[in-house]
N, C-alpha and C positions, 0 to 999 in steps of 0.2 A: 371739477364737476359735482362729483357726487356730495363733496362737503357743502357746495353752494345749495344743492337741491336739498340736503338735509337741515341746513338752516333755514331756508325758506319754507319747509314744510313743517319745521317746529313753531313758526310764526303764526300758522292756520290755527294753531290751537288756542292762540289769543283772541283771535277774531269774535267768538261770541260774547265774551266778556268786554270787548272794546266796543261792540255795538251797543249791548245794554248800558255801557257808560256813557256812549254817547247818545243815547236816547233819553235815558233817564235824568243824567245830569247836565252834560255839557250843552246838550240843545236847548233844555229849558232855561239855563242860565244866560244864555246868550240871547234866547227872546226876551227873557226879563229885562235885560238891559236895554234893548231894543223899545218894547213897551213902555218902559218908565218914562219916554220921551214923548209918548202920544197919549191921547184922549181916547179910550177905547171900550167897545162893548164887544159881546159875542160876535156880532154882524159886522161891525165897521171898526175902523178907527184913523186919527187925524194927527198927524204930527205937530207937536206944539213947543218942541226945544225943552229947555230949562224949567218950562212954568210949574210942572208937578213937583220939582224938589223945592222951589220957591214957595209953593203954596205948603208942601208939607213941613218946612222949616218954620212957617208962621202958624201951624197948629199950635193952640193955646196950652194943651196938656203936653207938648212935646218935653219942654224943660222938666216937668215932673217926671214924666216918663223915661228920661234919659237918667236922671237922678235915680229913680226906683230901680231901673235896670242895673245900675253899677253896684247900688248897696245891695240888692238881690245877688247878684254875682259873687261879690267878696264875701258875703255871710255865709252863703251856701257852700260855697268852695272851701273856706276856711274851717268851717265846722265839720265837713266831710272828711277833709284831711287829718284833724285833730282825732275825731272819733274813730275814723278807720283806722288811723296808727294803734291807737289804743284797743280796739276791738282786734286788731290783726295780732297784736302781741298778746292779748288774752288768749285767742284761738289758735294759737300755734304753741301755748304752753302745755303742760301736763296734764291739764284739765279733763276729767272723765268724759265729760257729756260735750266736749268740743265740738265733734261731728254733730250733734244734734243742734247745738246752737248755731254752728254755722250755716245751716239749712233754716233755722229760724230768722237770723238777721238777713240771709239773702231773699226770704220769701218775698218782702214789699217789693223789692225790685220787679217781680213779675206780675204784679198786679196793674192793670189799667190805670194811667194817671188820672182820667176823668173819674173813674170808681173811688180812687182815693180822695180826690178833691169833694167829691158828693159826700162821702162818708165823713170826712174830716169838717165840712160844713154842718153836718148835723150834729157831731159830737162837740163842736165850739157855739152852739145855739147859746145865746146868753141865759135864757131860763129854762130851756127844755134839754140843754146839751148835757152827756154825761161828765164833761170836763169840768164845768161849773158845779154839777151834782156832787162831785167827789170832793171838789174844793169846800163845798159847803159842809160835807160831813166831817171834814177835817178842821173846821171852824175857820175857814180862810175866806176871804172875800172873792167873788169871780170877776170875770171882765168879759167886757163885750169884744171877743177876739177878732172877729171880722168887721166890726161896727165901728170901733174906735181908732180913729186916725194914727193914734199913735203906735198902736200895736198892730194893726191889721196886716201891714206888708211882713212883719217880722213873723207873724203866725203862719202866713204862706210859707216863708223861708224854712221855718221849723219843720213842717209838713213835708216839704222838700227834701230836707235832710234825713228825716225818717225814713221815707221812700228810697233814697239814692245812696245811703251811707253802707247799705249791704254790698253794693258794687265795687265801692272804694275798699270795704274790709277783703273783699277776695282779692284785688290787686295787690293790698299790702300783704295778705297771707303768702302768696306766691313771692313775693320781693322777700319776705321774711325765710322763707322755706329755701331759698336759693344762696343764702349767706353760707359759706363753707363753715363746717363746725371746728376747724382749726381755730379761727378766732375766740370762740367762746373757751376753747380748752386753755389757749394762751392767758386770756383773762382769769380763768379759774385757778391756775398756776400763780399768777400774780396777786392772788387774793381779792379780786373783784367783786362785788356784789351785784344784787338785781339792777339797781340803779345804773351803775358802770355799765352793765350788759346793754341796758336800754338806751344809755346816752350815748356812750361811746362805740357800739358797735351796730346796733339795730338802726337807730336814727340815720347815722351817716351812709350806712351800706345799703338802705334801703330808697336812697334817693331817687334811683330810677321809678320806683314805685310811687314815690312823692310826686315827682314831675308829670307822670303820666295822670293822676289822681287830679291836680291840681289844673291841667291844661283841660282835661275832660270836663271837670266840674264847673270850671269857669267858662267855658264855651256854652256849655249847657244852661248856665245860669244867665248869660246874655241873650241867648234864644228862648228863654222861657216863656210859655205862653198858656199852655194846656191848663197847668195847675192854676194859674192865676185867674184864668176864664171860668174855670168849673167852681171856683170857692167865692170868688167876688165880683167878676165881670169887671174889673178896674176899679170898683167901688170901696168905700163910699166916696162918692164925688170921683175925682181922678187920683185920689191918694194911692192906690195899688196899681195904677196903670203902668205897664213896661212898655216898650218901643213895640213888641209883636202885638199886644193887645190894640193899642194905637192904630196899627196897620189894620187890623181885622175890623175895627170898627169902620173904617174907611171903605173896605170890602163890603160891609154890611150897607153903608150908605149908597154904594153904587158907584163911587170913585175908584174905578178900577186902576186907572193911569195913575192916579194919586197914590194907591194902596202899593202899585208894583214899585213906584220910585220909592217908598218907604222901606220895601223890602231890599232894594239895592243898597239905599242908605245903611241898613242894619246889616248887611253882608259886609259893607265896607268898616262899619265900626268894630264887627267882630274880627276881621282879619287886622286892622291897626292896632287892635288892643293885643290880641292873641298871638300874633306871629312874634312881635318883639320878646313877649313873655317867654315864648317857647324858645326862641334863640337865646335868652339869657338863662334859661333853667339848663339847657343843652350844655351851655358855655360852663356852668357851674358844675355841671356833672364830669365833664371832661377835665377840668380844673382839680375837681376831688381825685 
């Protein structure tokens, strides 16, 4: 009896977290799925079946938005993995200023994304921005970073990498520091150099950190909105629109049911793409 009471008593400690999780996550998720099948306002709603989903897939910028979302997610994820790993190696070396550099690299992660977007929009101005001014001093031609359809999306992606690579670096630092020193000693006895240390020890044994960075960065790229909206609002035209910005424009237009259906579709897309990737990476980690 005491054992049953003790077990039940311990479950009560989970109730506050369970209530918060239900109110903040589960309930809004269920309501979103329901209202995606309705035409609703703040005062009323009408059930219309799959009409919202049909209309969403007829959105003229959806194809561009879906393509941009995938490109953005792959580019930002790939660069954060590569740069995060290299910076992690650098900042776990015997560099004297490594603690200072760790704080400098992580600092952009703490800045508001909207503030970063506004600041870089000014810096990337084609005539008055500091980036083109610096290129002019170096004798190089400047670019219309956010107005040229060929480079606008890549420009936003690079800003995203600048802001988020510090978080990836911290994950890699933790992964590299958790590698047992015995491996380095064995490599030194065998006469291996810095490249062998990096390629044969750090890269394979920091795979759990790599998997975490890939999953977090890829999902973040698929869901990206605030930086895109702060810098271009999907322009010029629809060339930097992502799925989230298309959904927001529908909310702005008062098409709440349509925008809710778009959120459900984005949720399904993220799940369909991220879950198999997560399973694949975990399988590779176990096989290793």
